[in-house]
C-alpha positions as CSV (number, residue, x, y, z in Angstrom):
1,X,0.0,0.0,0.0
2,X,1.4,3.4,-1.0
3,X,1.8,6.2,1.6
4,X,-1.0,8.1,-0.1
5,X,-3.4,5.1,0.0
6,X,-2.5,4.5,3.6
7,X,-3.2,8.2,4.5
8,X,-6.6,8.0,2.7
9,X,-7.5,4.8,4.6
10,X,-6.6,6.3,7.9
11,X,-8.5,9.5,7.2
12,X,-11.5,7.4,6.1
13,X,-11.6,5.9,9.6
14,X,-12.1,9.4,11.1
15,X,-14.2,10.8,8.4
16,X,-17.3,8.6,8.0
17,X,-19.4,11.8,8.3
18,X,-17.7,13.3,5.2
19,X,-19.7,10.9,3.0
20,X,-23.1,11.1,4.6
21,X,-23.1,14.3,6.7
22,X,-21.1,15.5,9.7
23,X,-20.8,14.9,13.4
24,X,-22.9,17.5,15.2
25,X,-21.1,19.9,17.5
26,X,-17.9,20.5,15.7
27,X,-18.8,23.7,13.8
28,X,-17.0,27.0,13.1
29,X,-19.0,30.0,12.0
30,X,-17.2,32.2,9.5
31,X,-17.8,35.9,9.2
32,X,-16.1,38.8,7.4
33,X,-16.1,42.2,9.2
34,X,-15.0,45.5,7.7
35,X,-14.2,48.2,10.2
36,X,-16.9,50.9,10.5
37,X,-16.5,53.6,7.9
38,X,-17.5,57.2,7.7
39,X,-19.0,58.9,4.6
40,X,-15.6,60.4,3.8
41,X,-12.1,59.6,5.1
42,X,-8.5,60.6,4.5
43,X,-5.7,58.6,3.0
44,X,-2.1,58.6,4.4
45,X,-1.4,61.3,1.9
46,X,-4.1,63.6,3.1
47,X,-6.5,63.0,0.2
48,X,-10.2,62.9,1.0
49,X,-12.0,59.8,-0.3
50,X,-15.8,59.5,-0.6
51,X,-16.5,55.8,-1.2
52,X,-19.9,55.1,-2.7
53,X,-19.6,51.4,-3.4
54,X,-17.1,48.6,-2.6
55,X,-17.8,44.9,-3.4
56,X,-15.2,42.2,-2.7
57,X,-15.5,38.6,-4.1
58,X,-14.1,35.9,-1.9
59,X,-13.7,32.5,-3.5
60,X,-13.1,30.5,-0.3
61,X,-11.6,30.5,3.2
62,X,-10.1,27.3,4.5
63,X,-8.7,26.3,7.9
64,X,-5.0,25.4,7.9
65,X,-3.9,22.8,10.5
66,X,-0.7,23.4,12.5
67,X,2.3,22.0,10.7
68,X,3.4,19.9,13.7
69,X,0.1,18.1,13.9
70,X,-1.0,14.7,12.6
71,X,-3.9,16.2,10.8
72,X,-1.6,18.4,8.7
73,X,0.4,15.3,7.7
74,X,-2.7,13.4,6.6
75,X,-4.1,16.3,4.6
76,X,-0.7,16.9,2.9
77,X,-0.6,13.2,1.9
78,X,-4.2,13.4,0.5
79,X,-3.5,16.4,-1.8
80,X,-5.6,19.5,-2.5
81,X,-8.7,18.6,-0.4
82,X,-9.1,21.1,2.4
83,X,-11.7,22.4,4.8
84,X,-13.5,25.2,3.1
85,X,-15.9,27.6,4.7
86,X,-18.4,28.3,2.0
87,X,-19.4,24.7,1.5
88,X,-21.2,22.1,3.6
89,X,-18.5,19.4,4.0
90,X,-15.0,19.7,5.2
91,X,-13.5,18.4,1.9
92,X,-16.1,20.1,-0.4
93,X,-15.5,22.9,-2.9
94,X,-17.2,26.0,-1.6
95,X,-19.2,28.7,-3.4
96,X,-17.9,32.2,-3.8
97,X,-19.0,34.9,-1.3
98,X,-19.7,38.4,-2.4
99,X,-19.3,41.0,0.4
100,X,-20.9,44.4,0.1
101,X,-18.5,46.4,2.3
102,X,-20.5,49.6,2.4
103,X,-23.7,47.9,3.7
104,X,-22.0,45.8,6.4
105,X,-22.2,48.6,8.9
106,X,-19.0,47.5,10.7
107,X,-20.7,44.3,11.9
108,X,-19.6,40.7,11.1
109,X,-21.3,39.4,8.0
110,X,-21.9,35.7,8.2
111,X,-20.5,33.7,5.3
112,X,-21.3,30.2,6.4
113,X,-20.3,27.3,8.7
114,X,-17.2,25.3,8.5
115,X,-17.3,21.7,9.7
116,X,-13.7,20.6,9.9
117,X,-11.9,17.6,11.2
118,X,-10.9,17.5,14.8
119,X,-7.4,19.0,15.2
120,X,-5.2,21.9,16.0
121,X,-5.4,24.8,13.5
122,X,-2.9,27.7,13.3
123,X,-4.6,29.9,10.7
124,X,-6.6,30.0,7.5
125,X,-6.1,30.6,3.8
126,X,-8.2,33.3,2.1
127,X,-8.6,32.8,-1.6
128,X,-9.6,35.8,-3.7
129,X,-10.5,35.3,-7.3
130,X,-12.6,36.8,-10.1
131,X,-15.5,34.8,-11.5
132,X,-18.7,36.1,-13.1
133,X,-17.9,39.3,-11.1
134,X,-14.5,41.0,-10.6
135,X,-12.5,40.3,-7.5
136,X,-13.0,44.0,-6.4
137,X,-15.3,46.7,-7.6
138,X,-15.0,50.3,-6.3
139,X,-16.8,53.5,-7.0
140,X,-16.4,57.0,-5.5
141,X,-14.4,60.2,-5.6
142,X,-11.0,61.4,-4.5
143,X,-10.5,65.0,-3.6
144,X,-6.9,66.3,-3.8
145,X,-5.3,69.7,-4.3
146,X,-8.7,71.3,-4.9
147,X,-9.8,68.8,-7.6
148,X,-12.4,66.0,-7.4
149,X,-11.6,62.9,-9.4
150,X,-14.3,60.3,-9.8
151,X,-13.3,56.6,-10.0
152,X,-15.2,53.5,-11.0
153,X,-12.9,50.4,-11.2
154,X,-13.4,46.7,-11.6
155,X,-10.2,44.8,-10.8
156,X,-9.8,41.1,-11.5
157,X,-6.9,39.3,-9.6
158,X,-6.2,36.0,-7.9
159,X,-4.4,35.5,-4.6
160,X,-4.1,33.0,-1.8
161,X,-3.5,34.8,1.4
162,X,-2.2,33.0,4.5
163,X,-3.8,34.4,7.7
164,X,-2.3,33.4,11.1
165,X,-4.0,33.1,14.4
166,X,-2.3,34.6,17.4
167,X,-3.3,31.5,19.4
168,X,-3.9,28.1,17.7
169,X,-7.5,26.9,17.6
170,X,-8.1,23.5,19.1
171,X,-11.1,21.7,17.7
172,X,-12.1,18.6,19.6
173,X,-14.7,17.3,22.0
174,X,-12.7,18.5,25.0
175,X,-12.3,22.0,23.7
176,X,-15.9,22.3,22.5
177,X,-17.6,20.6,25.5
178,X,-21.1,21.0,26.6
179,X,-22.0,24.7,27.1
180,X,-19.0,26.0,25.2
181,X,-21.1,27.2,22.3
182,X,-20.0,27.5,18.7
183,X,-16.7,28.8,17.7
184,X,-16.4,31.8,15.5
185,X,-13.7,32.6,12.9
186,X,-13.7,36.2,11.8
187,X,-11.7,37.9,9.1
188,X,-11.4,41.7,9.7
189,X,-10.1,44.5,7.5
190,X,-10.2,48.2,7.1
191,X,-11.3,49.3,3.7
192,X,-10.4,52.9,4.4
193,X,-6.7,51.9,4.2
194,X,-7.2,50.4,0.7
195,X,-6.5,53.9,-0.8
196,X,-3.3,54.7,1.1
197,X,-0.5,55.6,-1.4
198,X,-2.9,55.4,-4.4
199,X,-2.7,59.1,-5.0
200,X,-4.4,60.4,-8.2
201,X,-6.6,58.2,-10.2
202,X,-4.1,57.3,-12.9
203,X,-4.9,53.9,-14.4
204,X,-2.9,50.8,-13.6
205,X,-0.8,52.4,-10.9
206,X,-3.9,53.4,-8.9
207,X,-5.3,49.9,-9.2
208,X,-2.0,48.2,-8.3
209,X,-1.7,50.3,-5.2
210,X,-5.3,49.5,-4.2
211,X,-4.7,45.7,-4.7
212,X,-1.5,45.8,-2.7
213,X,-3.4,47.5,0.2
214,X,-6.3,45.1,0.0
215,X,-3.9,42.1,0.2
216,X,-2.3,43.5,3.3
217,X,-5.5,44.5,5.2
218,X,-6.8,41.2,6.5
219,X,-6.4,39.8,10.0
220,X,-7.9,36.7,11.6
221,X,-9.4,36.2,15.0
222,X,-11.6,33.7,16.9
223,X,-14.4,34.0,19.3
224,X,-17.0,31.8,21.0
225,X,-20.6,32.2,22.0
226,X,-24.1,30.7,21.4
227,X,-23.9,31.7,17.7
228,X,-20.1,32.0,17.1
229,X,-20.2,35.8,17.3
230,X,-22.6,38.1,19.0
231,X,-24.2,40.9,17.1
232,X,-23.2,39.6,13.7
233,X,-25.1,40.6,10.5
234,X,-26.3,38.1,8.0
235,X,-25.2,38.5,4.3
236,X,-27.9,40.4,2.4
237,X,-30.2,38.2,0.3
238,X,-29.8,38.1,-3.4
239,X,-32.9,39.6,-5.0
240,X,-31.9,38.7,-8.5
């Protein structure tokens, strides 16, 4: 038996739920939370930005097991299957999530529930990618040196962003015992910082600066409670 076959057989012993459902109780609620924004804000260069629309397309978010754990070894042996947050099973392919930054109101926007394998997780991987919609769409105005420059950009890019947790997340029956509530995994970012260094609306250089800022704006944190996170907002329903 090859090492890959052996790993698959071992994982099958602990993953009967992956084929027919999942074991209740081991669930992680995933939310995205932009920092509260004002109608107008200033960049690091002193330019005033009036942001009218900001939509971010997130392809998936997956938990990453700690490298020194047995779970990480098994998943590496099995290949590309990972625990994705926008699907229903731990090895399933998730659906993209579209986040309307301006309408989040600074509250966590629920993206879905992750049902991972028991284990010790040290972070997550955020995958941004364009699909039917661009990765990022922005509309607004920049005021600088007495001039107002409108912008409306749609940017398509693809990145895998590793996000580390300050403290590893242990997911097992002992850590999530009776009364512990659900665990929340929250990705935070400050969209007001996306325009730092972008300067004048000048084509590719403006977009490159914005993308660089977007990629560096995310942080990851955990929380616990009856619903993963208190006071969270649900994603707006699609009326289309």
